[in-house]
Backbone as CSV, one residue per row, in Angstrom:
resi,resn,N_x,N_y,N_z,CA_x,CA_y,CA_z,C_x,C_y,C_z
1,UNK,-109.478,-67.033,16.917,-108.781,-65.808,17.079,-109.535,-64.613,17.737
2,UNK,-109.097,-63.738,18.015,-109.658,-62.768,18.715,-109.599,-61.391,17.832
3,UNK,-110.195,-60.828,18.463,-110.760,-59.133,17.647,-109.280,-58.847,17.109
4,UNK,-108.651,-58.320,18.710,-106.762,-58.318,18.054,-106.178,-58.291,17.093
5,UNK,-106.154,-59.549,16.953,-105.492,-60.678,16.200,-105.973,-60.293,14.684
6,UNK,-107.421,-60.267,14.266,-108.135,-59.862,13.840,-107.888,-58.921,12.387
7,UNK,-107.551,-57.569,14.013,-107.428,-55.995,13.498,-105.735,-56.336,12.742
8,UNK,-104.939,-57.074,13.356,-103.325,-56.471,13.267,-103.760,-57.797,11.760
9,UNK,-104.062,-58.649,11.707,-103.977,-59.665,10.449,-104.919,-58.330,8.992
10,UNK,-105.871,-57.956,9.343,-106.272,-57.034,8.571,-105.437,-55.779,8.041
11,UNK,-105.069,-55.437,8.947,-103.958,-54.563,8.564,-102.636,-54.765,7.584
12,UNK,-101.903,-56.082,8.462,-101.082,-56.547,7.273,-101.409,-56.961,6.430
13,UNK,-102.577,-57.604,5.872,-102.893,-57.175,4.367,-103.654,-56.419,3.495
14,UNK,-104.125,-55.611,4.231,-104.425,-54.088,3.739,-103.475,-53.511,2.587
15,UNK,-102.133,-53.171,2.707,-100.623,-52.684,1.673,-101.389,-53.824,0.646
16,UNK,-100.935,-55.164,1.156,-101.149,-55.639,-0.212,-102.093,-55.332,-1.101
17,UNK,-103.308,-55.292,-0.481,-104.224,-54.894,-1.518,-104.358,-53.959,-1.855
18,UNK,-103.260,-52.837,-1.723,-103.295,-51.952,-2.118,-103.034,-51.951,-3.157
19,UNK,-101.153,-52.649,-2.880,-100.353,-52.272,-4.491,-101.203,-53.345,-5.244
20,UNK,-101.855,-54.580,-4.870,-102.458,-55.212,-6.203,-103.808,-53.930,-6.918
21,UNK,-104.630,-53.080,-6.580,-104.972,-51.960,-6.627,-104.178,-51.048,-7.502
22,UNK,-103.219,-51.043,-7.352,-102.387,-49.807,-8.026,-101.540,-50.692,-9.523
23,UNK,-101.264,-51.663,-9.212,-101.097,-52.619,-10.444,-101.843,-52.747,-11.290
24,UNK,-103.548,-52.956,-10.957,-104.495,-53.204,-12.080,-104.700,-51.851,-12.442
25,UNK,-103.948,-50.761,-12.146,-104.353,-49.527,-12.639,-103.541,-48.942,-13.612
26,UNK,-102.471,-49.556,-13.634,-101.530,-49.056,-13.709,-101.340,-48.928,-15.688
27,UNK,-100.984,-47.232,-15.926,-101.198,-46.986,-17.055,-100.904,-48.366,-18.479
28,UNK,-101.528,-48.165,-19.529,-101.245,-49.205,-20.532,-101.766,-50.214,-20.278
29,UNK,-102.645,-50.641,-19.238,-103.456,-52.010,-18.679,-104.353,-52.365,-19.329
30,UNK,-105.304,-51.459,-19.409,-106.634,-51.498,-19.587,-106.248,-50.316,-21.662
31,UNK,-107.103,-51.565,-22.261,-108.017,-50.924,-23.427,-108.726,-49.436,-23.411
32,UNK,-107.856,-48.522,-24.216,-108.447,-47.352,-24.403,-110.632,-47.814,-25.020
33,UNK,-111.522,-47.382,-24.190,-112.677,-47.503,-24.484,-113.772,-46.491,-24.996
34,UNK,-114.187,-46.167,-25.974,-114.929,-45.282,-26.452,-115.926,-44.593,-25.389
35,UNK,-116.120,-43.190,-25.080,-116.775,-42.726,-24.599,-118.213,-42.401,-25.050
36,UNK,-118.215,-42.886,-26.444,-119.929,-42.864,-26.882,-120.994,-41.277,-26.680
37,UNK,-119.924,-40.773,-27.428,-120.686,-38.943,-26.620,-121.240,-38.878,-28.840
38,UNK,-122.203,-38.216,-28.336,-123.065,-37.697,-29.240,-122.603,-36.218,-29.711
39,UNK,-121.705,-36.020,-31.533,-121.498,-34.981,-31.748,-122.479,-34.275,-32.888
40,UNK,-123.168,-32.998,-32.012,-124.277,-32.504,-32.843,-123.515,-31.866,-33.991
41,UNK,-124.082,-31.834,-35.252,-123.034,-30.664,-36.276,-123.946,-29.233,-36.089
42,UNK,-122.741,-28.642,-36.275,-123.099,-27.434,-35.913,-123.407,-26.355,-37.546
43,UNK,-123.151,-27.314,-38.288,-123.849,-26.688,-39.302,-122.490,-25.868,-40.297
44,UNK,-121.261,-25.978,-39.923,-120.006,-25.109,-40.749,-119.239,-26.281,-40.860
45,UNK,-118.734,-26.903,-41.810,-118.323,-27.828,-42.320,-116.943,-28.246,-42.041
46,UNK,-116.015,-26.773,-41.535,-114.821,-27.076,-40.584,-114.855,-27.181,-39.294
47,UNK,-115.730,-26.686,-38.941,-116.121,-26.884,-37.293,-116.381,-28.978,-36.860
48,UNK,-117.126,-28.549,-38.078,-117.975,-30.343,-37.859,-116.522,-31.100,-38.038
49,UNK,-116.026,-30.424,-39.128,-114.021,-31.818,-39.468,-113.638,-31.876,-37.613
50,UNK,-113.301,-30.745,-37.118,-112.645,-30.682,-36.638,-113.148,-31.720,-35.430
51,UNK,-114.163,-31.096,-35.094,-115.136,-32.032,-33.739,-115.437,-33.510,-34.070
52,UNK,-115.041,-33.918,-35.414,-115.239,-35.370,-36.183,-113.662,-35.897,-35.403
53,UNK,-112.947,-34.769,-35.355,-111.985,-35.530,-35.140,-111.189,-36.406,-33.906
54,UNK,-112.571,-35.647,-33.194,-111.862,-35.976,-31.299,-112.671,-37.194,-31.454
55,UNK,-112.983,-38.027,-32.150,-113.407,-39.579,-32.063,-112.530,-40.335,-31.994
56,UNK,-111.427,-40.209,-33.347,-110.457,-40.635,-33.138,-109.311,-41.027,-31.930
57,UNK,-109.467,-39.583,-30.735,-109.159,-40.271,-29.546,-109.704,-41.196,-29.079
58,UNK,-111.024,-41.402,-29.106,-111.504,-42.468,-28.652,-110.621,-44.096,-28.667
59,UNK,-110.043,-43.858,-29.179,-109.005,-45.328,-29.837,-107.728,-45.111,-29.136
60,UNK,-107.194,-44.030,-29.133,-106.119,-44.306,-28.046,-105.655,-44.170,-26.942
61,UNK,-104.426,-44.588,-26.676,-103.789,-44.250,-25.272,-104.471,-42.956,-24.830
62,UNK,-104.365,-42.595,-23.232,-104.095,-40.819,-22.923,-103.283,-40.530,-23.340
63,UNK,-101.715,-40.935,-23.866,-100.595,-40.151,-23.835,-101.317,-40.060,-25.014
64,UNK,-102.086,-39.665,-25.994,-102.340,-39.774,-27.336,-103.365,-38.777,-27.828
65,UNK,-104.033,-38.246,-26.270,-105.348,-38.131,-26.351,-104.601,-36.053,-27.056
66,UNK,-103.239,-35.666,-26.131,-102.645,-34.621,-26.359,-102.695,-33.956,-27.616
67,UNK,-102.432,-34.968,-28.870,-102.332,-34.590,-30.305,-103.485,-34.325,-30.461
68,UNK,-104.007,-35.446,-30.579,-105.543,-34.945,-31.160,-106.143,-33.495,-30.287
69,UNK,-106.267,-33.527,-29.028,-106.764,-31.500,-28.812,-106.016,-30.909,-29.194
70,UNK,-104.847,-30.793,-29.473,-103.936,-29.963,-29.590,-104.353,-29.263,-31.129
71,UNK,-104.540,-30.300,-31.900,-104.845,-30.190,-33.322,-105.850,-29.960,-33.283
72,UNK,-107.556,-30.228,-32.622,-108.696,-29.488,-32.495,-108.783,-28.627,-32.241
73,UNK,-107.682,-28.118,-31.211,-107.650,-26.776,-30.791,-107.661,-25.554,-31.617
74,UNK,-106.695,-26.244,-32.378,-105.853,-25.359,-33.229,-106.995,-24.903,-34.454
75,UNK,-107.429,-26.016,-34.711,-108.022,-25.939,-35.475,-109.881,-25.115,-35.469
76,UNK,-110.302,-25.293,-34.172,-111.021,-23.903,-34.310,-110.437,-22.914,-34.010
77,UNK,-109.718,-22.588,-32.936,-108.847,-21.517,-32.951,-108.786,-20.590,-34.073
78,UNK,-108.180,-21.178,-35.937,-108.160,-21.007,-36.955,-109.623,-20.109,-37.280
79,UNK,-110.695,-21.452,-37.324,-111.734,-21.082,-37.552,-112.411,-19.518,-37.350
80,UNK,-112.492,-19.785,-35.989,-112.987,-18.582,-34.623,-111.849,-17.748,-35.515
81,UNK,-110.581,-17.474,-35.460,-109.535,-16.628,-36.153,-110.054,-15.609,-36.839
82,UNK,-110.434,-16.862,-38.146,-111.071,-16.448,-39.783,-112.317,-15.777,-39.530
83,UNK,-113.400,-15.449,-38.943,-114.545,-15.148,-38.653,-114.485,-13.626,-38.183
84,UNK,-113.587,-13.269,-37.963,-112.572,-11.916,-37.123,-111.991,-11.238,-38.307
85,UNK,-111.966,-11.682,-39.373,-110.663,-11.777,-40.418,-111.556,-10.548,-41.328
86,UNK,-110.925,-9.866,-42.143,-111.590,-8.280,-42.951,-112.166,-9.380,-44.267
87,UNK,-113.513,-9.219,-44.748,-114.006,-9.432,-45.822,-112.945,-9.053,-47.078
88,UNK,-112.723,-9.780,-48.113,-111.488,-9.132,-49.132,-113.005,-9.317,-50.540
89,UNK,-112.538,-7.598,-50.262,-114.057,-7.644,-51.776,-113.660,-7.926,-52.895
90,UNK,-114.536,-7.901,-53.383,-114.223,-8.860,-54.776,-114.281,-7.690,-55.739
91,UNK,-114.269,-8.121,-57.319,-113.386,-7.108,-58.502,-114.618,-6.632,-58.567
92,UNK,-115.660,-6.191,-58.292,-116.478,-5.182,-59.025,-116.784,-4.153,-57.525
93,UNK,-116.336,-5.080,-56.622,-116.801,-4.035,-55.192,-115.857,-2.989,-54.508
94,UNK,-115.144,-2.769,-55.657,-114.173,-2.032,-55.175,-113.438,-1.080,-56.149
95,UNK,-115.009,-0.907,-57.149,-114.194,0.427,-58.125,-114.937,1.749,-57.814
96,UNK,-114.022,3.491,-57.703,-114.136,4.464,-57.649,-115.006,5.222,-58.913
């Protein structure tokens, strides 16, 4: 076989190999794998609980990540908003 024939044969087989690779990478084919990211506690119970919820995404397919991320984002945003809220005076702090 000549080099030209070998090149033609490789070119003909290349699309088949690419299609096989696309099929192997199709969504839903591989099982979800945990990322193994260590979550360091912040000392704020509400924030730590939200960050721990991110571990649930490790066991979901990519489609399920959105709901977890949105829930965690909402909880973290609420925690930050609460820091800006004016404190409510106690019953004896508002005497005239």
